C-alpha positions as CSV (number, residue, x, y, z in Angstrom):
1,M,-113.1,-14.0,133.6
2,R,-114.3,-10.8,131.9
3,S,-114.9,-9.1,135.1
4,A,-111.5,-9.9,136.3
5,D,-110.2,-8.7,132.8
6,W,-111.9,-5.3,133.4
7,E,-110.6,-4.6,137.0
8,V,-107.3,-5.3,135.9
9,F,-107.7,-3.0,132.9
10,K,-109.3,-0.6,135.1
11,A,-106.4,-0.6,137.7
12,I,-103.8,0.1,134.7
13,N,-105.7,2.3,132.5
14,D,-106.9,4.6,135.6
15,Q,-103.1,5.6,136.1
16,A,-103.2,7.1,132.7
17,G,-103.1,11.0,132.5
18,R,-101.7,11.0,136.3
19,F,-98.0,10.7,135.6
20,W,-96.5,12.4,132.4
21,I,-93.6,10.1,132.2
22,L,-95.8,7.4,132.1
23,D,-97.9,8.5,129.2
24,K,-94.7,9.4,127.2
25,L,-93.4,6.0,127.7
26,S,-96.9,4.5,127.0
27,N,-96.9,6.4,123.8
28,A,-93.8,5.2,123.0
29,F,-94.4,1.8,123.2
30,V,-98.1,1.8,122.1
31,N,-97.2,3.2,118.8
32,D,-97.2,1.2,115.7
33,Y,-93.3,1.6,115.1
34,L,-91.2,1.2,118.1
35,V,-91.5,-2.4,119.2
36,P,-92.2,-3.8,115.5
37,V,-89.0,-1.9,114.3
38,G,-86.8,-3.0,117.0
39,A,-88.0,-6.8,116.6
40,A,-87.1,-6.4,113.0
41,L,-83.7,-5.0,113.8
42,V,-82.8,-7.7,116.1
43,L,-83.8,-10.1,113.0
44,F,-81.8,-8.1,110.5
45,S,-78.9,-8.2,112.7
46,L,-79.0,-11.8,113.2
47,W,-79.1,-12.4,109.4
48,F,-75.5,-11.2,109.4
49,W,-74.3,-11.9,112.9
50,G,-71.4,-14.5,113.6
51,R,-67.9,-14.7,113.3
52,E,-68.0,-18.4,112.1
53,R,-70.0,-19.7,109.2
54,S,-71.9,-22.3,111.5
55,E,-73.0,-19.5,113.7
56,R,-74.3,-17.1,110.7
57,E,-76.1,-20.1,109.4
58,R,-77.6,-20.9,112.8
59,N,-78.7,-17.3,113.0
60,Q,-80.2,-17.1,109.6
61,W,-82.1,-20.3,110.5
62,V,-83.6,-18.4,113.5
63,M,-84.5,-15.5,110.9
64,V,-86.4,-17.8,108.9
65,H,-88.1,-19.4,111.8
66,A,-88.9,-16.0,112.8
67,A,-90.4,-15.0,109.6
68,L,-92.6,-18.1,109.4
69,S,-93.7,-17.8,112.9
70,V,-94.8,-14.2,112.4
71,G,-96.7,-15.4,109.3
72,L,-98.6,-18.0,111.0
73,A,-99.4,-15.8,114.2
74,V,-100.9,-13.1,111.8
75,L,-102.8,-16.0,110.0
76,A,-104.2,-17.3,113.5
77,V,-105.2,-13.8,114.5
78,D,-107.1,-13.1,111.0
79,L,-108.9,-16.5,111.3
80,L,-109.8,-15.7,115.0
81,N,-111.2,-12.3,114.0
82,A,-113.1,-13.8,111.1
83,Y,-115.3,-15.6,113.7
84,Y,-114.9,-13.5,116.7
85,F,-115.0,-9.7,117.4
86,R,-114.2,-7.9,120.7
87,D,-114.8,-4.3,121.0
88,R,-112.0,-2.2,122.2
89,P,-112.4,-1.1,125.9
90,F,-113.3,2.5,124.8
91,V,-116.1,1.5,122.8
92,N,-118.3,0.4,125.7
93,H,-116.6,2.0,128.8
94,E,-115.2,5.5,129.5
95,V,-111.6,5.2,129.6
96,N,-108.4,7.1,129.6
97,L,-107.4,7.1,125.9
98,L,-104.1,8.1,125.3
99,F,-103.8,6.5,121.6
100,Y,-106.1,6.8,118.4
101,Q,-109.1,4.4,118.2
102,P,-108.3,1.3,116.4
103,T,-111.2,-0.4,114.6
104,D,-110.5,-3.9,114.6
105,S,-111.0,-6.8,117.2
106,S,-109.5,-6.1,120.5
107,F,-108.9,-9.8,121.0
108,P,-106.2,-11.3,120.3
109,S,-103.7,-8.1,120.2
110,N,-102.3,-8.6,116.9
111,P,-99.1,-6.7,117.9
112,A,-98.7,-9.0,120.8
113,A,-98.7,-12.0,118.5
114,V,-96.3,-10.6,116.1
115,V,-93.9,-9.6,118.8
116,F,-94.1,-12.7,120.7
117,A,-93.8,-14.9,117.8
118,V,-90.4,-13.2,117.2
119,A,-89.3,-13.5,120.7
120,A,-90.2,-17.1,120.9
121,A,-88.7,-18.1,117.8
122,V,-85.3,-16.1,118.5
123,G,-85.3,-17.3,122.0
124,M,-85.3,-20.9,121.2
125,A,-81.8,-20.6,119.9
126,R,-80.9,-17.4,121.8
127,P,-82.4,-17.3,124.8
128,R,-81.1,-14.0,126.3
129,L,-81.8,-12.2,123.1
130,G,-85.6,-13.8,123.0
131,A,-85.9,-12.4,126.4
132,G,-84.9,-9.1,125.2
133,V,-87.6,-9.2,122.4
134,A,-90.2,-10.4,125.2
135,A,-89.5,-7.4,127.3
136,L,-90.3,-5.3,124.6
137,G,-93.5,-7.4,124.0
138,L,-94.3,-7.0,127.7
139,C,-93.9,-3.1,127.5
140,Q,-95.9,-2.9,124.6
141,G,-98.7,-5.1,125.9
142,L,-99.0,-3.1,129.3
143,A,-98.8,0.4,127.1
144,R,-101.6,-0.9,125.1
145,V,-103.7,-1.7,128.3
146,Y,-102.4,1.7,129.9
147,A,-103.4,3.5,126.9
148,G,-107.0,2.4,126.7
149,V,-106.8,0.4,123.8
150,C,-106.6,-3.4,124.7
151,Y,-107.7,-5.5,127.8
152,P,-105.1,-7.5,129.6
153,L,-106.6,-10.8,128.3
154,D,-106.2,-9.7,124.5
155,V,-102.4,-9.1,125.2
156,L,-102.1,-12.3,126.8
157,G,-104.0,-14.2,124.0
158,G,-102.0,-12.4,121.4
159,A,-98.9,-13.6,123.4
160,G,-100.1,-17.2,123.7
161,I,-100.8,-17.0,120.0
162,G,-97.0,-15.8,119.1
163,V,-95.6,-18.3,121.3
164,G,-98.0,-21.1,119.9
165,A,-97.2,-20.0,116.3
166,A,-93.2,-20.1,116.8
167,I,-93.8,-23.7,118.1
168,A,-95.6,-24.9,115.0
169,A,-93.1,-22.9,112.7
170,Y,-90.5,-24.8,114.4
171,V,-92.1,-28.1,114.1
172,T,-92.8,-27.4,110.4
173,L,-89.3,-26.4,109.3
174,R,-87.9,-29.5,110.9
175,L,-90.4,-31.4,109.0
176,L,-89.4,-29.9,105.6
177,E,-85.6,-29.6,106.5
178,P,-84.5,-29.7,103.1
179,L,-86.3,-26.8,102.0
180,P,-85.3,-24.2,104.7
181,Q,-81.5,-25.0,104.1
182,A,-82.1,-24.7,100.2
183,F,-83.7,-21.3,100.7
184,L,-80.7,-20.2,102.7
185,G,-78.3,-21.7,100.4
186,F,-80.2,-19.9,97.5
187,W,-79.2,-16.3,99.4
188,R,-75.7,-17.5,100.1
189,G,-75.2,-18.1,96.5
190,L,-76.3,-14.3,96.1
191,Y,-73.8,-13.3,98.8
192,L,-76.7,-12.1,100.8
193,A,-76.3,-14.7,103.7
């Protein structure tokens, strides 16, 4: 499995430095701001979006779901990293590195876990919007491989954790149903929802 992971990594990373437009796009998507801020803006807009009160309440529930999903995804990544550390590709191989050298574990990809947690949570209620966030996550994941900071399996592992966290968050919120509504009711009482 690792040899296939390395072969796919090389096929993608070997293109880095050959096409300036791909390098610029990669730098835009691999950074720590574009995709997370884009996902946060989607969640922020959901909080206030909707003409009818019932639609706004549904969107606000999605935002709470996404927030819990992200929290569970980050917790899962932290727990995995406490017991398993995978070196970044540039540590043991000569790669085309287009980004700074992160020092944390390569597996699973924390950025992929976060953005796919948001994408899955949003996608359960708003499939097209969730697909848009997932497309951002896919671009970010490819950019991280292209830029030499993650292996493909790192991104896939992070995406799987993100989706799993969104499912776990959905089940948890449904089991605790009066609490999420009370939380949202509190914010509505302050005219912030």
